[in-house]
N, C-alpha and C positions, 0 to 999 in steps of 0.2 A: 523596602530595603533602602539602605543608604550607601552611596559610594563616597569615600573619603580619599581624595587624591592630593598628593604633595609633590611639587617640583622643587628640587634643591639645586642651588648654585654654590659651587665651592671655589675657594681661592686657588691661585696658581700653584701653590705648594702641595695641594691635595693630589695624591697619586691615584692611578687607576685601581691599584690594589686596595686602597682605602675606600674608594667608592664602591668596589665590589663587596668589601666587608660590610659597608652600610647596607647594601642590598641583602646580603646573607643574614645579617642580624635582624633586619626588618621582617624577612620571610619567616624567621624562627619565632616571631611573636605569635604566630597562629596557635602554638601550643600553650600560650600563657594568657590569651585574651578571650573572654567569652563573647558569644554573639557574632563571631566571624564566619562569614559564608565563603569568602575567598580573599586571598592576599597575593599581591604581585609586587615585584620590585625589579628594576633593571636600569642599566646605563642607557641614556638617551642618545641615539645615533642620528637623529634628525638634523638636517642642515639649518632648520628654522627654529632651533632650540632657544635662541636669545640668551645663551649662556647657562641654561639650566641643564645640568648633566645627569641628574638622577631622578627617576620617577618612582614614587611609592604609592601604592593603591591598596585599599582594603575595602571590602564590601561587608557591611554589617546587616544583621537581621532587622534592626530598627534604630531609632534615635537614642533609645536608652543605652544600647550597646555602644554607640559612638560616644555618648557622654561618660560612660564608665571607662572607656579606652584612654582618654586624656590623662587622668591621674594614675593609671595603672603603673606600678613600679617598673615592670619590664619595659613598657613603652617609654617611660621616662629615662631609663638607662640607654636605650637606643638613641633617643633625642640628644642625650648628653654626649654620646659618641659622635653623632653627626656634628655637633658644635665643636668638639675636640679636634676633629680632623679638618676643620676649616670652613664650615658653612658660612657663606657670605649673605645669602638671601634664600627665602623660600616663598612659594605661593601655595596656598591651600584652598581647595574647593570641596564643598560637601553638597551632594545632590541626592534627591530622593528619586529612586527609579522603580 
């Protein structure tokens, strides 16, 4: 299995409501992406967050499912929304578990 984890940092103008909408849209991807074992998203409350406010995580069955996820139109729509509401930076890690 593959864990795909994304940390997102937003600008000062991004609201809590917009960040929650990012989380909600991300979780809704489960119905549109094949090979998903689990999907999680939430607002980071850690004091050690280094400015990264949202955590997105999806577990895939295998690397092929991860590769198919990137160009998926529904995933691309969520990524566009993240940019639209003020994404400043993101960190992405993929690990095999």
